[in-house]
C-alpha positions as CSV (number, residue, x, y, z in Angstrom):
1,M,113.1,312.2,-67.6
2,A,115.0,312.5,-70.9
3,E,117.9,310.2,-71.5
4,S,121.3,311.6,-71.5
5,K,122.9,312.3,-74.9
6,E,126.4,311.8,-73.5
7,P,127.9,308.5,-74.8
8,I,128.2,305.8,-72.2
9,V,131.7,305.0,-73.6
10,R,133.9,308.0,-73.9
11,R,136.5,307.6,-76.7
12,Y,140.1,308.6,-76.1
13,E,140.6,311.8,-77.9
14,K,143.9,310.7,-79.5
15,N,142.6,307.4,-80.9
16,P,143.8,305.2,-82.5
17,V,146.3,304.2,-79.8
18,L,148.1,301.6,-82.0
19,T,148.5,301.2,-85.7
20,K,150.7,299.2,-88.0
21,H,153.2,302.1,-88.2
22,D,154.0,301.5,-84.5
23,V,155.1,297.9,-85.1
24,P,158.8,297.4,-85.7
25,Y,158.3,294.4,-88.0
26,P,156.2,294.3,-91.2
27,V,152.4,294.0,-90.6
28,E,149.4,295.4,-92.4
29,T,146.9,295.6,-89.5
30,V,146.8,296.0,-85.7
31,H,143.5,294.9,-84.0
32,N,141.4,292.7,-81.7
33,A,143.7,292.8,-78.7
34,G,143.5,291.3,-75.2
35,V,144.7,293.7,-72.5
36,V,145.6,293.2,-68.8
37,K,147.5,295.0,-66.1
38,H,150.7,293.2,-65.1
39,N,153.0,294.6,-62.4
40,G,151.5,298.0,-62.8
41,K,151.8,298.1,-66.6
42,Y,149.2,297.5,-69.3
43,V,150.1,294.6,-71.5
44,M,148.3,294.4,-74.9
45,L,148.4,291.2,-77.0
46,F,147.3,292.3,-80.5
47,R,146.5,290.5,-83.7
48,S,148.2,291.6,-87.0
49,H,147.8,290.4,-90.5
50,L,151.0,289.7,-92.3
51,R,151.4,290.4,-96.0
52,N,150.5,286.8,-96.8
53,G,147.1,287.4,-95.2
54,R,147.7,285.2,-92.2
55,S,147.8,286.5,-88.6
56,I,150.2,286.6,-85.7
57,I,150.0,288.1,-82.2
58,G,152.3,290.9,-81.0
59,L,152.9,292.4,-77.6
60,A,152.8,296.1,-76.6
61,E,153.3,297.7,-73.2
62,S,152.1,301.0,-71.6
63,S,152.4,302.8,-68.3
64,D,149.1,304.7,-68.8
65,G,147.0,302.5,-71.0
66,V,147.0,304.8,-74.0
67,R,150.7,305.2,-75.1
68,F,152.0,301.8,-76.1
69,A,155.4,300.5,-77.2
70,V,155.6,297.3,-79.2
71,R,158.2,294.7,-78.6
72,P,160.6,294.0,-81.4
73,E,159.4,290.4,-82.0
74,P,155.9,288.8,-82.1
75,F,154.7,287.1,-79.0
76,I,152.7,284.2,-80.5
77,T,153.3,282.8,-84.0
78,P,152.0,279.5,-85.4
79,A,153.4,276.5,-83.4
80,K,156.1,274.4,-84.9
81,A,155.5,271.3,-82.7
82,E,152.5,269.0,-82.6
83,P,149.7,268.8,-81.5
84,F,149.4,272.5,-82.1
85,A,151.3,272.9,-85.4
86,G,148.7,271.2,-87.5
87,Y,145.9,273.4,-86.1
88,E,147.7,276.8,-86.2
89,A,149.2,276.5,-89.7
90,F,147.0,279.3,-91.1
91,G,147.5,281.7,-88.2
92,V,146.7,282.7,-84.7
93,E,144.1,285.4,-83.9
94,D,142.0,287.4,-81.4
95,P,143.7,286.7,-78.0
96,R,142.0,287.1,-74.7
97,I,143.9,287.4,-71.4
98,C,142.5,286.1,-68.1
99,P,144.3,286.7,-64.8
100,M,144.1,283.4,-63.0
101,E,145.8,282.2,-59.8
102,D,149.6,282.8,-60.2
103,G,149.6,283.8,-63.9
104,Y,147.6,284.6,-67.0
105,L,145.6,282.3,-69.3
106,I,145.5,283.3,-72.9
107,T,142.9,281.9,-75.4
108,Y,143.3,282.5,-79.1
109,S,141.8,281.3,-82.3
110,A,143.9,278.7,-84.2
111,Y,143.2,278.6,-88.0
112,S,144.2,275.7,-90.3
113,Q,142.8,273.5,-93.1
114,H,140.8,271.8,-90.4
115,G,138.8,275.0,-89.5
116,V,139.0,277.2,-86.4
117,R,139.7,275.8,-83.0
118,V,140.6,277.7,-79.8
119,A,143.9,277.1,-78.1
120,L,144.8,277.8,-74.5
121,A,148.2,279.0,-73.3
122,R,149.6,280.2,-70.0
123,T,152.3,282.8,-69.0
124,T,153.4,284.2,-65.7
125,D,155.6,287.1,-67.0
126,F,154.7,287.7,-70.7
127,E,158.2,286.5,-71.5
128,R,157.7,282.8,-71.8
129,L,154.5,281.0,-73.2
130,E,153.4,277.5,-72.4
131,R,150.7,276.0,-74.6
132,I,148.3,273.9,-72.6
133,S,145.7,272.4,-74.9
134,L,143.3,272.9,-77.9
135,I,140.1,273.4,-75.9
136,T,137.5,273.3,-78.5
137,Q,136.6,271.3,-81.6
138,A,136.0,273.1,-84.9
139,D,134.3,275.5,-85.4
140,Y,134.5,277.8,-82.3
141,R,135.6,281.3,-81.6
142,N,135.7,284.0,-78.9
143,V,136.5,281.9,-75.8
144,V,136.8,284.1,-72.6
145,I,137.5,282.4,-69.2
146,F,136.1,283.8,-66.0
147,P,139.0,285.1,-63.8
148,E,138.2,282.8,-60.8
149,K,136.8,279.3,-60.3
150,I,133.0,279.1,-59.8
151,G,131.8,276.1,-57.7
152,G,135.3,274.7,-57.8
153,R,135.5,274.6,-61.6
154,Y,136.8,276.9,-64.3
155,A,134.1,278.6,-66.4
156,R,134.1,280.1,-69.9
157,L,131.9,281.8,-72.4
158,D,132.3,281.0,-76.1
159,R,130.5,281.2,-79.4
160,P,130.1,278.2,-81.7
161,H,130.1,279.2,-85.4
162,S,126.8,277.6,-86.2
163,E,123.4,278.4,-87.7
164,I,121.7,275.7,-85.6
165,S,121.4,278.0,-82.6
166,P,122.6,281.0,-84.6
167,W,125.9,282.4,-83.4
168,S,125.0,282.5,-79.8
169,I,126.9,282.8,-76.5
170,W,127.4,279.5,-74.5
171,I,128.8,278.7,-71.1
172,S,130.7,275.6,-70.2
173,Y,132.9,274.3,-67.3
174,S,136.1,272.4,-66.7
175,P,137.9,270.8,-63.7
176,D,141.3,271.1,-65.3
177,L,141.2,273.7,-68.2
178,V,141.5,270.8,-70.7
179,H,138.2,269.0,-70.6
180,W,135.1,271.1,-70.9
181,G,131.4,270.3,-70.6
182,D,128.0,271.0,-69.1
183,A,127.6,273.5,-72.0
184,K,124.5,275.7,-72.1
185,V,123.4,278.5,-74.4
186,V,122.9,281.7,-72.4
187,I,122.5,284.6,-74.9
188,K,121.0,284.5,-78.4
189,P,120.8,287.1,-81.1
190,M,117.5,289.0,-81.1
191,T,115.4,289.3,-84.2
192,Y,115.5,292.7,-85.9
193,H,117.8,294.0,-83.2
194,W,121.3,295.5,-83.4
195,D,122.7,292.0,-82.7
196,E,120.3,289.9,-84.7
197,M,122.9,288.2,-86.9
198,K,125.6,287.2,-84.3
199,V,126.6,287.7,-80.7
200,G,129.9,286.6,-79.1
201,P,131.8,287.3,-75.9
202,G,134.5,290.0,-76.0
203,A,136.5,290.8,-73.0
204,T,137.3,288.7,-69.9
205,P,134.2,289.0,-67.6
206,I,134.6,291.7,-65.0
207,K,133.4,291.0,-61.4
208,T,131.1,293.6,-59.9
209,E,129.0,293.6,-56.7
210,K,125.9,292.9,-58.8
211,G,127.2,290.3,-61.2
212,W,129.7,289.4,-63.9
213,L,129.9,292.1,-66.5
214,N,130.2,290.6,-70.0
215,I,131.2,293.0,-72.8
216,F,130.1,291.3,-76.0
217,H,129.9,292.0,-79.7
218,G,126.7,292.0,-81.7
219,V,126.4,292.0,-85.5
220,F,123.6,293.4,-87.7
221,K,123.4,292.7,-91.4
222,T,122.8,295.6,-93.7
223,M,122.6,296.1,-97.5
224,D,126.2,297.2,-97.3
225,G,127.4,294.3,-95.2
226,A,127.6,293.6,-91.5
227,V,128.0,296.2,-88.7
228,Y,129.8,295.2,-85.5
229,R,128.8,296.9,-82.3
230,L,129.5,296.3,-78.6
231,G,126.9,295.5,-75.9
232,V,126.9,294.4,-72.3
233,A,125.2,291.7,-70.2
234,L,125.2,290.8,-66.6
235,H,125.6,287.2,-65.2
236,D,124.9,286.0,-61.7
237,L,128.1,285.7,-59.6
238,A,127.4,282.3,-58.2
239,D,125.7,280.8,-61.3
240,P,126.9,282.7,-64.5
241,S,124.7,280.6,-66.6
242,R,121.9,282.7,-65.2
243,V,121.8,286.0,-67.1
244,L,120.5,288.9,-65.0
245,G,120.1,291.3,-67.9
246,V,121.2,292.0,-71.4
247,A,121.2,295.7,-72.2
248,D,118.8,296.5,-75.0
249,D,121.0,299.3,-76.3
250,W,124.5,299.0,-77.7
251,I,127.3,300.8,-75.9
252,L,129.6,301.5,-78.9
253,Q,129.2,301.5,-82.6
254,P,131.5,302.4,-85.5
255,E,131.7,306.2,-85.8
256,D,135.2,307.4,-86.3
257,L,136.8,307.2,-89.7
258,W,139.2,304.3,-88.7
259,E,136.2,302.3,-87.5
260,I,134.0,302.9,-90.5
261,S,136.8,302.4,-93.1
262,G,139.6,299.8,-93.1
263,Y,140.4,296.2,-93.7
264,V,136.8,295.3,-92.7
265,H,134.6,298.3,-92.6
266,N,132.0,299.2,-89.9
267,V,133.6,297.3,-87.1
268,V,134.3,297.8,-83.4
269,F,135.5,294.6,-81.9
270,C,136.6,294.1,-78.2
271,C,138.8,291.4,-76.9
272,G,140.0,293.2,-73.7
273,A,139.0,295.6,-70.9
274,V,140.7,296.7,-67.7
275,A,138.7,297.6,-64.6
276,E,140.3,300.4,-62.7
277,D,140.3,301.2,-59.0
278,D,138.3,304.4,-59.5
279,G,135.2,302.5,-60.8
280,T,135.9,303.1,-64.5
281,V,136.8,300.5,-67.1
282,K,139.1,301.0,-70.1
283,I,137.6,299.2,-73.1
284,Y,139.9,298.3,-76.0
285,W,138.6,297.6,-79.5
286,G,139.8,297.0,-82.9
287,G,138.6,299.6,-85.5
288,A,137.7,298.2,-88.9
289,D,140.1,295.3,-88.3
290,T,142.9,297.8,-88.9
291,V,143.8,299.8,-85.7
292,M,143.5,299.7,-81.9
293,C,141.3,302.2,-80.0
294,V,140.4,302.7,-76.4
295,G,137.6,304.4,-74.4
296,T,136.4,304.6,-70.8
297,A,133.1,304.0,-69.1
298,M,131.8,303.9,-65.6
299,I,131.3,300.2,-64.6
300,A,128.2,301.2,-62.6
301,D,126.6,302.7,-65.7
302,L,127.2,299.5,-67.7
303,V,125.7,297.4,-64.9
304,D,122.7,299.7,-64.6
305,L,122.1,299.5,-68.4
306,C,121.8,295.7,-68.1
307,L,119.4,295.9,-65.3
308,S,117.3,299.0,-66.1
309,N,116.7,298.5,-69.8
310,P,117.1,294.8,-70.6
311,R,116.0,292.7,-73.5
312,P,115.4,288.9,-73.4
313,A,118.6,286.8,-73.2
314,L,116.9,284.0,-75.0
315,E,114.0,284.1,-77.4
C-alpha cells in the first residue's frame, strides 16, 4: 500500500501567527515559544531578540490558539537579584511550560559569561513569577519536565551541549525539582540521518494511552549550514527512560518562506504543543528564529509513526 502524500502536520493557512510587528515593545524576532492552555485560553511565552542581540521572554494570549494578543510588557527578563542575576546577564531564552499540580513550571535557558544553564520558575496565574532554582550546570539546553510525577519523582528530558555523547537526549529525576540525578542517555543522533548532528527535546511530553509522546528537534548539517526539523519519539509511561520507538521520518521541515529565510535560515524549532480533546495536537514552532507558526496533527498518527516505522534510539 502506497504511503499517503498528505503531510502528517497540517500547517495553519494563515501562518505566521506571531511576528515582531505584533509586539508592542521593540523586538527584532518572535520565536521558540512554550504554549499551554490556562483557564480556557492559550498562553504563549515567546522568545524575542532585542536590538542589542540579547533575548527576553514575552507573553501572548489567544482564545483559539491562532490569533494572539501580546501583553504590553515582557514576562521574563534577566533577573536583578542573585543567585539568578549572574547567570541570566546575557539573556533568557526558549521557555517550556509544564502544567504541574496547582500551577505551571517554566524552564528556560539562562545565558551569561559562564555559559548556558537552565533555570526553573513557577507561576499559578501568568501574572506573578517565582524563580525556584538553576537546575543544570553549564552547558545544558532544552529541559522539558514531564507533567506528572513518575514513581514518586519529577522527571525531565534535557540535552547536554557536548560532543562526548554528541548532542543527545537524556532523562533524569528529582525528589524536589532542585536536585536532579539518575541521568541516562535515551536518544542519540543517528549517522547519516535527518537528525545526525543533534537531537533535543522540544515540547512538554504528551501523555497518550500508548506512551509519552516526545516532540523533538533534529539537526542535519549541509554545505549551506544546518537544517532543523521536528521528529517524534514514544517513551514508556511507567519508565520513560525506556524508549518504545523513535520515528524514522521527520514530521516537519522548513518549507515556507519564513522558515527557510530569517534570522537563522532553514529552521523549525518547537518548544510547545497543546493536546486537544478531539485527539489532535496543536504544534507551535519558531520559523527561522524569526516568527511563530502553528500546525495540527492527529496524536494517534504521531504515535503510530513511532511504533510502525522506528529507527534505533541508541546506536
